[in-house]
Residue, then its C-alpha position, 0 to 999 in steps of 0.5 A: m655403886t651408882t650406874h650411868v643411867q642412875r646418874l643421868a636420872e638424878f640430873a634430870v630430876d634435879c632439873r625438875d625440882r630445882g629448875v634450870p639456869a635462866e640461859v638454859r630456860d631462854d634457850v629451850t623457849g626458842r627451841v620449842l618455837d623453832v620445832l613448832g615452826n618446822c612442824l607447821a611448815a611440814y604439815a602444809e606440805p603437799e599430800g603423799d608425804a611421810a607425815p600424812a601417812v603417819l597421821r592416817a596410821v594413828r587415826r586407824w589406831q584411835g584411842a584416848g584424846e590426850a594430846t594435840a597433833i600439830g596442824s590437823g588438831d587431831r586429839l590423840p593418845a600421847p604416844s601417837a601425838a608424839l609420833v605425828n609431831g616428831t615426824l613433822a619436826h624432822a620431815l623437812d630436815y630443818d631441825d637443829t643440830h648439836l656439834p660435834s655429835v651431829l645429831h638433831p636433839s629437839a626434833p624427838v625430845v620436844p614433841a615427846a615433852l609436848a605430848a606428855a605435858e598436855a596429857t598431864g596438864a603440866s605447866g610451861e615451866r615443867l615443860i621447859a625443865a623436861v625439854a632441857a633435861g631430855v635434850e641434854v641427855c640426848n646430846r651427851l649420849g651423842m658426845a659419848s659416841y664421838l671418837p676424836e681419833a676417828g674424827n666422827s661419831l661411831f654411830f655414823e661410821k656404822g650407818q646408824h642414825a644417832t638422832s633417833i637412837c639417842g633421841t629415844l632415850g632423851a625423849a623418855v627422860a623428858a616424858g618421864l619427868l612430866y609423868d612425875l617419875s622419881a629418879d628410879g622411875i626415870a632410870h627405868a624409863v630410859g632402860v625401857a627406851a633403850s630397847m626401842g631406839a633405832g634408825l638406819l641412814e641409808a635413806n640419806r644415800t639412795g632415797g625413801t621416806i622412812k628417815r622422816v619418821h625417825c624422830g617421830w618414832a623416837a618421840h613415840s617410843g620415849v613417851t611409851a617407855a615413860v608410861l610403861a615405867l609409870e605402870g611398873l615396867t623396869g629396865p636394867p640398871t646397867v642398861l648403858e655400860g653393861r656387857f650387853g648394854f646400849f654402848q656395847a650393842w651400838l658402839d662395840g663398847r667404845f664410848d667416852a664416859e666423861a663426855l657422858l657424865s662430867g659436869l652434868g648441870e654445870r656445862w650444858e651441851l644443849l647450848r652448843t646446839v645450833y639452828k639451821p638457816y637452810p632446809t637441807n642436810h646440815f652437811t650441805h650448808p657450808a657448800i651453800d654458803c660458798a655458792l651464795a657468796l660467789r653468786a653475791g659477787g656476781l657469778s652467773p650460772a650461765d658462765i660456769e664450765d664446772v664446779e669442784l666442791g671440797v668437804a670433810a671426807p666423812v660427809l661424802r658418803t651422805i651428800a656425794e655418794p652414790r654420784a648417780d643418785k646425787i646428781k639426779p635426785s629421785s625427789p625434792y626431799h632427796a635433793k636436800f641430801s645432795g651436795p651437787y644439787t644444793v650447790a646448783a640451787a644456791l648458785h641459781g639463788g633462792g629465797g628465805l635466808g638463802l635457800s627456802l622450802d620453796d626452792f625444794a618444792a620441785l626438782d628444777p631442770e636448770r639446777l639438775a643440769l648444773a648439778e651434773r657439773v659439780r664434783c665432790v672431793a675430800d678437802e683436808r682442811a674441812t676434814e680437820i675441822f669436822p665435826r666441830a664445825f662444817a666447812a667447805v671450799l667451792r672452786v668454779r671454773l668459768r667458760d673463759g678459763s678463769l677460776l673462782e674460789h670461796r671457802v668457809d670454815s664454819s657454816r652460817g648458823g654454826p658455832e662461829h656464825p650463829l643465827t641472829p634473833e632476827e634471822l630466827a624470827v624470819k625463819f619461824r614466821t616463814n615456816a608457821g605462815r605456811a599453815l597459819d594466818p599472820d594473826r595466828v602466827a603472832a599469837l603463837v610467838t607471844a604464847g611461845r615467849g610466855l611459856p615459862e609463865a604459862a599455867s599449861v601448854a594446852a593454849l600454846l598447842r591450840l594455836t598450832v591448829a591450822 
């Protein structure tokens, strides 16, 4: 009897051997560029953050120079390069999101695939197939955890970071394909990786920099698992559905097998992965949209008495609680997970596509003062929509007693309002331009778009060295 992991492994090998549809190929090419841009922007951030700490750690370990660390250009063992680049990819909270599983698949999978591809001399076409398969497996694992009756992913209900847990397995699939593992080998790589994935979400609530490393560790673990499988380590065939398997351990045995396996290779969950216009926790995006709309209508922060933000009930734990921490974030990074602060930032106006990385370079006293007047509450309509899309309503009471209101049912960049190619280009150029000169950014765009025809990914990665 074919087990779940064997089904996923057969699908992955089919992606490598037969290729992926043109729509998927084009989608993956764009996602690779988005990840590279996010990594370069994170590399250009000030010292003392999570990514520099990770880079210092892997320099201690040293080892064979198989793959490139984005930005610094360090030549590292493939698992170490994946650790650095995966950390960079997620460090600014600017990475893409799959709905309704609410996980960020590209940040762990693409860095793992890039490291394995460079280590093995793989072509751009093989990289694309590996990323497509890895992201699809990651997303489907996330979908298997989504419980319609709860209106949420069970991972999130339990405080677990689905991105790093499912991303480890997706990264193992991608890396395994590039190390030329058979279907049995891919199944073993996933079986090994399932003992490595982890991640807790408490840092979203009360601070700490560990969450930024979650995708790096997932990428690192995925490459490590693939190499261990290549060398003969094996995993259990029932690693997913078994009595002591993945779904039992993480989700108490509650999972949707049809969401995991139905239509593999025909219905692509990868294509339901949306890009972020703002470098903040995705739950804050509809609130930012509302605030930007009211500001565009003429609202001045000086006229505001108080603000009520209505969002889906499940997201309050992330962006509204504990209130004391959310109205006075401990760091600019922590502010990205604050509903009150991000609303205040948008009401004051920002750069880029509405709010930019520069708007979170430091905590602004005026925005902090306004954040104290923002209350977050559960909104019935937003809760009904969640997590198929992120919705919110913003009600602003002015000093003259009048009330302004704006509602969005799907945030910008989401399923109903995808970012345009021009907006994605602005995002990439702005991000990459924080580390590279304009000529290098243009060359990186050209190389990224030519990825399907590239003989290897080495030239692409050389362009990411600052």
